[in-house]
N, C-alpha and C positions, 0 to 999 in steps of 0.2 A: 532281795528280785527285792521285784516290782512290788510298788502300793494298790491296792485298786481299792479302788472308792466308789462306789455306784450312790449317786446322789438325782432322787427324779427328785424338781420343781414344780409347781413350787409349793413347798408344807406349808398346813393352814396354820395359822400360830396358835390363832381359839375356835371354836366350837362356834357354828355357825346356824343358821332355821336357813329353811333351801329358799332360794333366793324366789321374789314375786316380781318374775321381768316375764317379757315377753321374752319368746322361746324364736332360735332357729326355724328355717320350715325343715320337713321331715326330710332326713336325703335315707338312701343306702345303706347297708350297713358297711363300714371302712375298711379296707382288708387292711391285715395288720402287715408291719411290714419292715427287721428290723436292718439292719446299718448292714452287717455279712448280707442280704440276700439284697440288699438296694447297688451293691456292691458289686458280684451278680451276673446281677440285672444289666447293666451300666457296661458293663466283659462284652457280654454275651448284646444287647442291640445296639449301640452308644452308634448315632453315626461315621462318629467322625475317628472313631477304632477300627468298622468295618474296611474303610478304604483306609485306614495304613495298611489292618489286612490285606490288602487287597495288591496292597506295593512287595508285601514281603511275598508273596503265591507268586507275581507277577516277576521280580529280579529269580528265583525260583525258579520259573521256568525259562526265564533266559539265561541262568547257568544249565539248563539241560542241555538248553538247543546250542552250548557254549563248546559241554563237551562232550556232545553228538561230533559237531564238527573234526573233534578235535582226535576220533577216531578211525577205525581204518572206514573207507567209502568203497563199497563196491558194486558193479550197474553189470548189466550185461544186453549184449547187445540182437535182435535178426533180424533175418531178413529173409524175404524172399520177391525172387526176380525173374519174370517170365519174358522171352526176348521174340526174336522175331522165327520160327522156323526155317533149317538153312537145308543144305544143303551136300551132297554127298559128294567128297573128293575122286575122282581116277586117276593115279599111276601109273601109267607102265613103264613095265621092270625088265629089266635089259634080258633074258630068259626067256621074252614073247605076258608073260604073266600078265597080271594085272590086279595091282592094290587099288579097294578100296577105303574108302576113309569114311564112315557115317561123321551126318552133321553132330555138334555138340549139341546135349542140350538143350531145353528153351530154357531150361524150368534150372533157376540156380540158387541156393538158400545158403544165409551165411551167418556166424553165429561171432559173436567178443564178446571178451569178458573184462573189462578191465577195474586194477585193483589201487585205491589210489592212497598215498598218509601225509597231512599236513604231521608240519615234524616241534608247530611251537601255536599258540592259542590267545597267550596272553595271559593275566591272572586281573582283571577288571571288574569282570561280572563277580565273580566270590567276594570281592570289594562288596560290590552290590546293594549283593544280599545283607553284608554286614550291615551297611549302611538304611536299608529297609527295616530291617529288626530291626534297630538301636529308634528308628523312628519310630516306630512300635512304643518300642516300652518307653520309648517318651511320650505318645502319647497315654497309652492306658496310666503311665504316676501321675499329667494331669488330671486325665479322669477322672480318676481315684481321688486327688483332692480335691476336685470341683463336685463333686456325689458328696463326701465326706463332707463340705462346706453346705451344699442347701440342706445337706436333714439335717444337719444343726441349724441351720437356720431356721426347717420345719419345726424341733422342740423347741426355741428363744422364742418363737411366736406361741405352742403352744402352752408354754408358760407364763407366756405376756396373758393367754386370752381366759390360764384356770387364775391368773390374780387378780382381772379381771371383773371374774364370774363372784370369785372373793369378793372382792368389792364392792360390790350390785348388794351381795348377802347382805354385807353387813350393813351399807348402808338404808339397808331394808329392811334392816331390824333396828335400825334407829332410830329413823320415821315411826318406827310403829309403838317404842315406849316415850318419842318425844311427844305424840297424838297423845297414849295415856297419859303423859304428865300437867300437860299443858290441860285433857281435863279435867286432873283431877287440882288440876289449882295452882298442881310444885311448881311447875317451872310457867318460863313468859311463852306469851306465841312467838316468841323471835327464835326458843331453840328449835321450834317445827320449822320455821322456812327454813332454814341453815341446815337440816336433816332432809327438808327436798331440795333442796339445791345441790348437794354433797351427795345425792341420791340419783340426782341427774345425770351431772356431770360423769359419776361410777360408769351410769347408761353408755353417755355417751366418748368413753373411754373403750367402754364391751364392743360397740359395735366397729370403733379403729382396728381394735386386736381379730373380732372375727373377720375383716375383712384379713388383718396381715398372715393371717392364718388360711383363707382356702390362696394367696397369693403364694406364699411359701409353700404353698399344697402342690399347687401347678409348674408351677417352676420341679421339683422334683421329679415333677412324674415329665412336663417335657426332657427333662433329663435323661431319663429309661425310656424314652420313648415309648410311656402306658397313654391311655387318654387324658387326654388334660382333667376331663368333669372326673376321672377316677376318684376314690374318697380315701386316701393313705392316711392310717394310724399309728406314729413309730409305736414298735414294739421297745426299741431301749432309749433307758435315757440318760441324762448324759454321765461319762465316764472317769472320773478323775484317773489319771496310769501314770505314776511319778518316771521320770527320763532317769535315771542313775547314771548311765554310762558317760563320762568324761569326752569334754567337747575335741578334743583331738585324737580319739575315736573316733566319736565322729563324719568329725572329716578326711580322715584317712579313708571309714569304709565307706564317703561318700565319691570322694576320690576311685578307688577302684571298684563304688555299684553307680552307677548314675551312668544314662546312655549314650547322654550327650558325646563322654568322653568316647564313652564304645562308637560314634558313631564316626567324631575328628578322628580312631586309630580306624579307621575303615575306607578315611577318604585318603592318608598318607600311605595303606597298601595301594590302594585303586592309580595314585601318584607316583609309586615304585614299580607298578608296572605298566604305569606311560613313561619313565625310562626305559625301559626295558629294550620296550617294543622303540621305542625310539633309538636306540645302541642298537638293535639291529637291522635299521634300514642302511648305519652305513659296515658294516657286516658278510659274510660271505653263507650268502641263503641256500638251505638245498632242498632241496625237491627226489619223490622216488615215486616213483608210475613203472607198472608196471600191465602190458595186455596180451593174450591168447585169443588168436582168430582161427576161424574153423570153416571150413565154405566146402560143399559136397554142390554132387549135379541129382544125387536120387536121395533127398532129403537127409535125414539123420545117422542115415543106417550105413554103417561103416564099408568100402566100396572101393572100388581101382580105382574111382574121380575123388574121392577124399582127398582135400591137403589141408595142413594146419599150419603154424606158426605162429612165433610168442617172444616177444621182450619186456628188455626192463628199462630199461631208463634215470638218467644217477642225472640230478641238471642243478648246475653251479654259475648262481648269478653274483656278479660285484658290484656295484655303485663305484664307480674311481672319482667323480665328477658329480654334482649337482647343487653346483653356485654355493655349498652352504647350509642347503636347507636340514639334511640330517642337522646334521651342530646346534643349527640354533633351533628347529625340535627337541633336542636334550635339550640345548640351555632351557627352552621355555619350561622342561618337563621337571628338573630339578629344581627353578626357581617357587616352581607348586608346590614342589614339595618343604621346603623354606616356608611356605606363607603359612601348608597346615602346619610345620611347625608349630610358628609362631600362636596359631590359633590356639592349636593344645596347651598354651601357656597361660593363655588367655580365660580358654576354658575352666583350665586348674581354679586360675584365680576366684573366677567368678561363680564358683563354687567352694570354692575354700568360705565365700564372705554372705555366700545366700545362706547354706550353713551357722554360720554365728551370727549371724542378723537371728536366722527361726527360734537359736538356741536362745539369747538375750529373749525374745521376745517372750518367749515359753516360761523364763525364770518374771519378767516381771508380771507376765498372766499368776502367773503361779502366788502372786503375793498378793496382787487386787484378786482374787479369791483367797486368803488369806482374810484381806480389808474387809470385804465382803459379808463373808461369812458372822464375821464381827457387828457389824452394821445391824444384818438381819439378828444376831442376839436383840442389841442394842433396844433394835426395835422395839420386838415383841416384849421384852420385860418394857418397856414408859410405855405399852401396852395396853399391860397388864393391869400398872399402878394405874392409868387414864379409867380406869376401867370402878377396878376398885372408888379410888378416890369417886366417879360420879353417881356408882352405889352408896356410897357412906352421905352423897349429900356434901362433900365437900372439893365437890371437883367441877363443873361446864361443859356442857353440849361438845361447846368449843374447844376442850382439848379431848376430848372422847375423838373429832373430826381429826385434830389434829393428828392422832397417836396413827389413828387409823389408818388414814397417809402414808405418812412414816413405814408404817408398815406395806403395805403395797409397793412403796418405793424399794423395799429395800430387798424386798421381794423382787421384784424382778432388775435392780444390780445383785443382784446373784443370781438370777440363767441367763444374766449379760457377760458376766466375771466367768459362767460355767461355758458362755457359748466362748470366748475369750481362749481360754484353756486351749478348750476344744479343738478349735482354729489351730489355735498357732502348733499345737503338737503335731497335729494332722501339715501344718506346713512345712514343722522338722524331720517326719515323714521325706515328704516326696525330695526335699531339699539336703537328704542325705542317698534316698530312694531303695531301701529297704526299713521291714521296720524297727524302730525303737526302743529299749525296754534300760 
């Protein structure tokens, strides 16, 4: 099972008095934001994902249109015609009688029902949806990685700011002690000057660290489509989650889940449909249609003037000479399919390389983190010894200042190692296309 260890940085190595520094201007209550909540907001509000989602919706609408075109189409036509009034016709017969033929009705009502059924509609739209969905998944994976990286960047900046605050507190305490020792004649004035310079330097680092936090916070807010002046407080710390899955299984998983391969396969399906469509140009094409006609001079009421007719048409068309156009279209479609097959092989190789490099980076980050742990422990012990020597009167303030600087650097190095490890793991998740354990 995976080993999970949540580490909050930086850890304070020794108790320190409250910092005697100017505080930053008061801000609004910060909004607690977990990594899971940040990812949820990004998937809901990121503009790039909205664009990709609209592409899927458009492709689905086009598919619905294509399927509607492949169904039976029916239409009804109705008309009313008014003609000039006619005159009656009188015809005498041989018996002396007269036959009078009344004029035709000036009103003519007609109706027609037409049914049509297309026999083939192709398969390109289905492939277009698959490509749009693959693009959406790819955009989601990129956004998730970017948000994780920005969240970890904010954690790193906050860790640097905490370390800077700790250094200022230590420097202020050192200055207080140095002044007291100089006043009592135990230490030379030089110790006080050194402590004063160390405090000024620590405050400069603190200002830069505060600016780094503000920039990281605004960067994350921008990715989440939030107000840029919103104060965000990370609710989660760095997590060291060991990946135990073997490299070969990670590669196999990536080849099965990465959306780039799904997109290439969708393009291949579209190319295959294009071949079939091109081949249909040299085959017998069939069309079926039917019609029913109705006419009456007395409206749509049955009577002696009612007449109706129906017809069914089966049309066959075969192209016998097109100058080789159909063959060239088929050749073009087949070449496109072969091109996409080559693109799939190239994409598979790129995915495998991505997984291998991400895996190596994660292993390197793990070793770097182990070294940072050892460095932090050594720096803490060195600071403890320096404080003991200084309290006993056998050490100098310079030793304490040097040990404190090394301790602060070790804290920052530990935070940087945690950042590198978490970003490397996020990169491996992106390379595989799914969560890893």
